[in-house]
FIMISE-974969 format. One record per residue (C-alpha): x, y, z. Coordinates in steps of 0.2 Angstrom, whole numbers, plus 5000, padded with zeros to 4 digits. Example, Ala and Ser with C-alpha at 12.3 -4.5 7.8 and 13.67 -1.06 7.14 Angstrom:
<nodes>
+------+------+------+
:    x :    y :    z :
+------+------+------+
: 5062 : 4978 : 5039 :
: 5068 : 4995 : 5036 :
+------+------+------+
</nodes>
This chain:
<nodes>
+------+------+------+
:    x :    y :    z :
+------+------+------+
: 5201 : 4615 : 5358 :
: 5214 : 4616 : 5345 :
: 5202 : 4616 : 5330 :
: 5193 : 4632 : 5337 :
: 5209 : 4641 : 5340 :
: 5214 : 4657 : 5331 :
: 5222 : 4654 : 5314 :
: 5240 : 4658 : 5313 :
: 5245 : 4674 : 5305 :
: 5251 : 4666 : 5289 :
: 5235 : 4657 : 5286 :
: 5225 : 4673 : 5291 :
: 5234 : 4683 : 5277 :
: 5231 : 4670 : 5264 :
: 5212 : 4670 : 5268 :
: 5212 : 4689 : 5266 :
: 5220 : 4688 : 5249 :
: 5208 : 4675 : 5243 :
: 5193 : 4685 : 5249 :
: 5199 : 4700 : 5240 :
: 5201 : 4691 : 5224 :
: 5184 : 4684 : 5224 :
: 5175 : 4701 : 5227 :
: 5186 : 4710 : 5214 :
: 5183 : 4698 : 5200 :
: 5165 : 4704 : 5195 :
: 5171 : 4722 : 5193 :
: 5187 : 4719 : 5183 :
: 5181 : 4707 : 5170 :
: 5168 : 4718 : 5162 :
: 5180 : 4732 : 5161 :
: 5192 : 4721 : 5152 :
: 5179 : 4715 : 5140 :
: 5173 : 4733 : 5136 :
: 5190 : 4739 : 5132 :
: 5193 : 4724 : 5121 :
: 5177 : 4727 : 5111 :
: 5181 : 4746 : 5109 :
: 5196 : 4740 : 5098 :
: 5184 : 4731 : 5086 :
: 5178 : 4743 : 5072 :
: 5163 : 4731 : 5068 :
: 5156 : 4733 : 5086 :
: 5147 : 4748 : 5092 :
: 5154 : 4745 : 5109 :
: 5145 : 4748 : 5126 :
: 5135 : 4764 : 5128 :
: 5132 : 4772 : 5145 :
: 5114 : 4777 : 5148 :
: 5118 : 4790 : 5161 :
: 5130 : 4801 : 5150 :
: 5124 : 4796 : 5133 :
: 5142 : 4795 : 5126 :
: 5147 : 4780 : 5116 :
: 5162 : 4769 : 5117 :
: 5172 : 4765 : 5102 :
: 5175 : 4774 : 5086 :
: 5161 : 4767 : 5076 :
: 5148 : 4772 : 5089 :
: 5155 : 4790 : 5090 :
: 5152 : 4793 : 5072 :
: 5134 : 4788 : 5072 :
: 5124 : 4804 : 5075 :
: 5107 : 4796 : 5072 :
: 5108 : 4785 : 5087 :
: 5100 : 4794 : 5102 :
: 5100 : 4784 : 5119 :
: 5086 : 4785 : 5131 :
: 5087 : 4800 : 5143 :
: 5101 : 4809 : 5133 :
: 5102 : 4824 : 5121 :
: 5107 : 4822 : 5103 :
: 5124 : 4827 : 5098 :
: 5119 : 4840 : 5085 :
: 5106 : 4848 : 5097 :
: 5121 : 4853 : 5108 :
: 5125 : 4867 : 5096 :
: 5107 : 4875 : 5097 :
: 5103 : 4871 : 5115 :
: 5090 : 4859 : 5123 :
: 5077 : 4854 : 5110 :
: 5062 : 4843 : 5110 :
: 5062 : 4839 : 5092 :
: 5075 : 4827 : 5085 :
: 5090 : 4837 : 5077 :
: 5103 : 4831 : 5066 :
: 5118 : 4838 : 5057 :
: 5113 : 4832 : 5040 :
: 5126 : 4828 : 5027 :
: 5134 : 4845 : 5026 :
: 5127 : 4849 : 5009 :
: 5113 : 4860 : 5002 :
: 5099 : 4850 : 4995 :
: 5096 : 4852 : 4976 :
: 5080 : 4841 : 4974 :
: 5073 : 4855 : 4962 :
: 5089 : 4859 : 4953 :
: 5094 : 4874 : 4964 :
: 5110 : 4883 : 4959 :
: 5121 : 4895 : 4969 :
: 5123 : 4913 : 4962 :
: 5132 : 4928 : 4969 :
: 5127 : 4945 : 4961 :
: 5139 : 4961 : 4962 :
: 5127 : 4975 : 4969 :
: 5141 : 4987 : 4973 :
: 5138 : 4999 : 4958 :
: 5121 : 5003 : 4967 :
: 5126 : 5002 : 4985 :
: 5141 : 5013 : 4983 :
: 5132 : 5027 : 4976 :
: 5118 : 5027 : 4989 :
: 5122 : 5037 : 5004 :
: 5105 : 5041 : 5011 :
: 5103 : 5025 : 5020 :
: 5115 : 5013 : 5030 :
: 5108 : 4997 : 5022 :
: 5105 : 5001 : 5004 :
: 5106 : 4983 : 4999 :
: 5089 : 4980 : 5009 :
: 5080 : 4989 : 4994 :
: 5086 : 4976 : 4982 :
: 5081 : 4962 : 4994 :
: 5063 : 4970 : 4996 :
: 5061 : 4971 : 4977 :
: 5067 : 4952 : 4975 :
: 5054 : 4947 : 4987 :
: 5040 : 4957 : 4978 :
: 5045 : 4950 : 4961 :
: 5047 : 4932 : 4967 :
: 5034 : 4931 : 4980 :
: 5037 : 4927 : 4999 :
: 5030 : 4909 : 4998 :
: 5044 : 4905 : 4985 :
: 5057 : 4906 : 5000 :
: 5047 : 4897 : 5013 :
: 5041 : 4881 : 5003 :
: 5047 : 4864 : 5000 :
: 5061 : 4870 : 4989 :
: 5077 : 4873 : 5000 :
: 5082 : 4892 : 4996 :
: 5093 : 4905 : 5003 :
: 5093 : 4924 : 5001 :
: 5107 : 4935 : 5009 :
: 5115 : 4952 : 5005 :
: 5128 : 4963 : 5011 :
: 5134 : 4980 : 5004 :
: 5144 : 4971 : 4990 :
: 5136 : 4955 : 4986 :
: 5119 : 4947 : 4984 :
: 5119 : 4928 : 4987 :
: 5105 : 4917 : 4981 :
: 5102 : 4898 : 4981 :
: 5087 : 4894 : 4971 :
: 5080 : 4886 : 4955 :
: 5086 : 4893 : 4938 :
: 5069 : 4901 : 4935 :
: 5070 : 4911 : 4951 :
: 5088 : 4916 : 4947 :
: 5083 : 4923 : 4931 :
: 5070 : 4935 : 4939 :
: 5083 : 4940 : 4952 :
: 5096 : 4944 : 4939 :
: 5083 : 4956 : 4930 :
: 5080 : 4965 : 4947 :
: 5098 : 4967 : 4950 :
: 5101 : 4973 : 4933 :
: 5088 : 4987 : 4935 :
: 5097 : 4993 : 4951 :
: 5115 : 4993 : 4945 :
: 5111 : 4999 : 4927 :
: 5120 : 5015 : 4923 :
: 5104 : 5022 : 4914 :
: 5095 : 5022 : 4931 :
: 5110 : 5029 : 4941 :
: 5104 : 5047 : 4942 :
: 5085 : 5045 : 4938 :
: 5073 : 5055 : 4949 :
: 5055 : 5055 : 4951 :
: 5043 : 5069 : 4957 :
: 5029 : 5065 : 4969 :
: 5015 : 5077 : 4972 :
: 5000 : 5075 : 4984 :
: 4984 : 5086 : 4983 :
: 4966 : 5085 : 4989 :
: 4950 : 5092 : 4981 :
: 4934 : 5091 : 4991 :
: 4923 : 5090 : 4975 :
: 4928 : 5076 : 4963 :
: 4920 : 5085 : 4949 :
: 4937 : 5090 : 4942 :
: 4936 : 5074 : 4932 :
: 4923 : 5081 : 4921 :
: 4935 : 5093 : 4912 :
: 4950 : 5081 : 4913 :
: 4942 : 5065 : 4908 :
: 4946 : 5066 : 4889 :
: 4964 : 5069 : 4893 :
: 4967 : 5054 : 4904 :
: 4970 : 5036 : 4899 :
: 4963 : 5023 : 4912 :
: 4974 : 5011 : 4921 :
: 4969 : 4995 : 4929 :
: 4969 : 4995 : 4948 :
: 4965 : 4981 : 4960 :
: 4961 : 4991 : 4976 :
: 4942 : 4995 : 4978 :
: 4938 : 5013 : 4976 :
: 4955 : 5018 : 4968 :
: 4957 : 5025 : 4951 :
: 4972 : 5028 : 4940 :
: 4976 : 5036 : 4924 :
: 4990 : 5041 : 4912 :
: 4992 : 5058 : 4906 :
: 5004 : 5068 : 4895 :
: 5016 : 5078 : 4905 :
: 5010 : 5094 : 4897 :
: 4992 : 5090 : 4901 :
: 4996 : 5085 : 4919 :
: 5004 : 5102 : 4921 :
: 4989 : 5111 : 4914 :
: 4977 : 5101 : 4926 :
: 4987 : 5105 : 4941 :
: 4987 : 5123 : 4937 :
: 4968 : 5123 : 4934 :
: 4966 : 5114 : 4951 :
: 4976 : 5127 : 4960 :
: 4963 : 5140 : 4956 :
: 4949 : 5131 : 4965 :
: 4945 : 5136 : 4983 :
: 4944 : 5117 : 4989 :
: 4961 : 5113 : 4982 :
: 4976 : 5110 : 4994 :
: 4993 : 5103 : 4991 :
: 5002 : 5093 : 5005 :
: 5021 : 5094 : 5006 :
: 5033 : 5102 : 4994 :
: 5028 : 5101 : 4975 :
: 5047 : 5098 : 4971 :
: 5049 : 5082 : 4982 :
: 5062 : 5071 : 4972 :
: 5064 : 5052 : 4975 :
: 5080 : 5043 : 4968 :
: 5078 : 5027 : 4958 :
: 5077 : 5011 : 4969 :
: 5075 : 5021 : 4985 :
: 5059 : 5023 : 4996 :
: 5053 : 5039 : 5003 :
: 5038 : 5043 : 5015 :
: 5028 : 5059 : 5014 :
: 5018 : 5061 : 5030 :
: 5009 : 5072 : 5042 :
: 5002 : 5067 : 5059 :
: 4994 : 5075 : 5074 :
: 4991 : 5066 : 5091 :
: 4973 : 5068 : 5098 :
: 4971 : 5064 : 5116 :
: 4956 : 5057 : 5124 :
: 4950 : 5049 : 5140 :
: 4950 : 5031 : 5138 :
: 4946 : 5025 : 5156 :
: 4946 : 5029 : 5174 :
: 4958 : 5024 : 5188 :
: 4955 : 5025 : 5207 :
: 4968 : 5036 : 5216 :
: 4969 : 5043 : 5234 :
: 4969 : 5062 : 5236 :
: 4968 : 5070 : 5253 :
: 4964 : 5054 : 5261 :
: 4950 : 5051 : 5250 :
: 4947 : 5039 : 5235 :
: 4943 : 5048 : 5219 :
: 4942 : 5043 : 5200 :
: 4955 : 5051 : 5189 :
: 4956 : 5050 : 5170 :
: 4967 : 5038 : 5160 :
: 4972 : 5048 : 5145 :
: 4978 : 5040 : 5128 :
: 4982 : 5047 : 5111 :
: 4978 : 5043 : 5093 :
: 4988 : 5048 : 5078 :
: 4977 : 5057 : 5065 :
: 4984 : 5061 : 5047 :
: 4992 : 5052 : 5032 :
: 5008 : 5043 : 5027 :
: 5012 : 5040 : 5008 :
: 5026 : 5028 : 5004 :
: 5033 : 5028 : 4986 :
: 5046 : 5016 : 4979 :
: 5051 : 5017 : 4961 :
: 5062 : 5006 : 4950 :
: 5067 : 5010 : 4932 :
: 5068 : 4996 : 4919 :
: 5085 : 4992 : 4911 :
: 5081 : 5001 : 4895 :
: 5074 : 5016 : 4904 :
: 5058 : 5016 : 4895 :
: 5046 : 5010 : 4909 :
: 5045 : 5013 : 4928 :
: 5038 : 5002 : 4941 :
: 5033 : 5009 : 4958 :
: 5025 : 5003 : 4974 :
: 5013 : 5015 : 4981 :
: 5007 : 5013 : 4999 :
: 4995 : 5026 : 5007 :
: 4987 : 5026 : 5024 :
: 4974 : 5039 : 5030 :
: 4968 : 5039 : 5048 :
: 4955 : 5051 : 5054 :
: 4946 : 5053 : 5070 :
: 4928 : 5057 : 5066 :
: 4922 : 5061 : 5083 :
: 4923 : 5055 : 5101 :
: 4908 : 5045 : 5107 :
: 4905 : 5049 : 5126 :
: 4901 : 5035 : 5138 :
: 4896 : 5037 : 5156 :
: 4901 : 5024 : 5168 :
: 4895 : 5021 : 5186 :
: 4911 : 5015 : 5194 :
: 4914 : 5010 : 5213 :
: 4926 : 5020 : 5222 :
: 4924 : 5010 : 5238 :
: 4914 : 4997 : 5245 :
: 4900 : 5009 : 5250 :
: 4902 : 5023 : 5237 :
: 4901 : 5024 : 5218 :
: 4904 : 5039 : 5206 :
: 4899 : 5043 : 5188 :
: 4913 : 5046 : 5176 :
: 4913 : 5050 : 5157 :
: 4925 : 5042 : 5146 :
: 4927 : 5043 : 5127 :
: 4927 : 5030 : 5113 :
: 4935 : 5036 : 5097 :
: 4925 : 5034 : 5081 :
: 4938 : 5032 : 5067 :
: 4939 : 5031 : 5048 :
: 4953 : 5023 : 5038 :
: 4958 : 5022 : 5020 :
: 4972 : 5011 : 5013 :
: 4981 : 5009 : 4997 :
: 4994 : 4997 : 4992 :
: 4997 : 4995 : 4973 :
: 5010 : 4992 : 4961 :
: 5010 : 5002 : 4945 :
: 5020 : 5001 : 4928 :
: 5019 : 5015 : 4916 :
: 5030 : 5023 : 4902 :
: 5043 : 5036 : 4909 :
: 5036 : 5049 : 4896 :
: 5019 : 5049 : 4905 :
: 5012 : 5055 : 4921 :
: 5003 : 5043 : 4933 :
: 4988 : 5050 : 4942 :
: 4981 : 5040 : 4956 :
: 4965 : 5045 : 4965 :
: 4960 : 5036 : 4982 :
: 4943 : 5043 : 4980 :
: 4933 : 5054 : 4992 :
: 4940 : 5048 : 5009 :
: 4944 : 5056 : 5025 :
: 4954 : 5072 : 5022 :
: 4973 : 5068 : 5025 :
: 4976 : 5084 : 5035 :
: 4977 : 5082 : 5054 :
: 4966 : 5093 : 5065 :
: 4957 : 5101 : 5050 :
: 4941 : 5101 : 5060 :
: 4923 : 5097 : 5055 :
: 4912 : 5103 : 5041 :
: 4902 : 5114 : 5053 :
: 4915 : 5124 : 5063 :
: 4902 : 5138 : 5067 :
: 4890 : 5125 : 5075 :
: 4876 : 5131 : 5065 :
: 4859 : 5123 : 5068 :
: 4851 : 5111 : 5056 :
: 4868 : 5109 : 5048 :
: 4876 : 5092 : 5049 :
: 4892 : 5091 : 5059 :
: 4902 : 5079 : 5049 :
: 4921 : 5076 : 5047 :
: 4929 : 5083 : 5032 :
: 4930 : 5073 : 5016 :
: 4941 : 5076 : 5000 :
: 4947 : 5067 : 4984 :
: 4965 : 5063 : 4987 :
: 4975 : 5063 : 4971 :
: 4994 : 5059 : 4968 :
: 5004 : 5064 : 4953 :
: 5020 : 5054 : 4950 :
: 5032 : 5059 : 4936 :
: 5049 : 5054 : 4930 :
: 5060 : 5069 : 4930 :
: 5074 : 5061 : 4920 :
: 5092 : 5063 : 4924 :
: 5096 : 5071 : 4941 :
: 5109 : 5083 : 4933 :
: 5095 : 5091 : 4922 :
: 5084 : 5095 : 4937 :
: 5084 : 5114 : 4941 :
: 5093 : 5121 : 4956 :
: 5076 : 5126 : 4962 :
: 5070 : 5108 : 4963 :
: 5086 : 5102 : 4972 :
: 5085 : 5116 : 4986 :
: 5066 : 5115 : 4988 :
: 5060 : 5113 : 5006 :
: 5057 : 5094 : 5010 :
: 5041 : 5089 : 5019 :
: 5042 : 5082 : 5036 :
: 5044 : 5063 : 5035 :
: 5039 : 5050 : 5048 :
: 5045 : 5032 : 5047 :
+------+------+------+
</nodes>
């Protein structure tokens, strides 16, 4: 009976202490070992799989080690990513001999007040001269600009091209240079017969496009002669002036509405079909961007021209269900359109006039109508066509331009 009796209080307290030491030992020993290893710089330490954080200074500095189920440390700056992201070595790679250059473009940007971001014109010309693929290949490159500085990181060869472009913008010779842009149309292209001997052909890449160089006096006589023709028409102001390095857009558009589809609607407790109307812009847009050479002897220009014309609306009759037991016939329209595109870069002497013909294309006049407005029988009802011709001329320094040129009405622009 004495062996089965309850232990004395002192013995009971001793047993409790002994049991607590036995169960606490597996939890405290690894913690002491981890803390000890963290002080050893040659040991990466223990890493928790749940948090992805390393213990110890050496492990914290290794960005390339990514534990299972965790996010790389560098990826925290850009959000969650699937791809592996690292911080790199903090230096720009120069495997191809890239160098850093900063160009002062303030002489150009400070005198341009017509746009909020004049530096964009320089960036656009750099991309045209170097090619877009140069900045998106295996060579690490950088191109950035604000209103005072153009920053470039690229090879010395590309830097030389960029330096030439910047010089052409900031040169004092091109500071006040202006150009005249004149757009005319002639329905019959036979005007070439009398002017051909006065024109020097220029190579053009776009199919159907022709270009020539003319002396300024001969070009003036040609325009005066074309004005006497009944099929001649001039678009916009003949005194449109464009400053060097800047772009301008000459355009004229008209929206033509048509029924593109039918929708079911409820009117007076009945289901009916109603027209769904859409609009198409018809007209033309001519964008011109000139840039003078450093010596002022040549000019390069980007010429873009888009002509859109609605030839006619082709009717289509649809048999559409209005309800489960009723259908209704409805006529929609499908636009038949013609388009003409031009995107060329020209280079010519400043003492010559560049004449560009897009060929006989859709007349770049919105809403001009058909060739048979009276609807005469046995006469083809075709959309109008004309030879679109552009005259581009350097007008010299802006201060030498007459007051009439400066105050002339500007054509409506659409960007």
